[in-house]
N, C-alpha and C positions, 0 to 999 in steps of 0.2 A: 109714708116715706118707707123707702126700702129697708131691710134689714142688712146687716153688716155683720158679715162673718171673717174668720181667720183667711180663709180663699179667696174672698173679694177683699182684704186688706191687702194680702199677697199679689194680686192681678194687679190693683191699683198702685202699689209700690213698684212693680216691675214695668209697669206702662209710664210712669213718671220717671222713673230712673233712665227709660231709654229715649226722652224727651218727648213722649207723646202727651195727647190733649186728657186731660183729667175734667169730670163734672164736676159741680159745683158742691155735691154730695161730697164726693170721693176726695177733695180738696178739704171738706168740714172735717171730716172722717183721720184724714191723714193729719190735719194739724191737732188735733185730740191724740193721737197717736205718738206725736212727737212729745207729748209731756211724759211718756213712759219711758224708763230707764231701760239701758241695755240697747239688743241689737236691733228691737223693733223700732225704739222711738228716734236711732239713729239713721235707719233705713229711711223712714217717714220723711224723716228732715231733710235728706238728700232727693229724695222722688219730688218734693215739694219746689225744691231749687231747680231741680231740671226739666221739671214739667211746663209744658206749655200753657 
């Protein structure tokens, strides 16, 4: 399994927020990020909603 760091998370959030396609791994990790309080959790939630 690939590693996941803040740069990967930010890239996935940006791509998802723009309506881009996310891999299964990215979706799984963003679902985990939605459980965080604050801006990261909110951004992850919004990216998942907009992603294809």
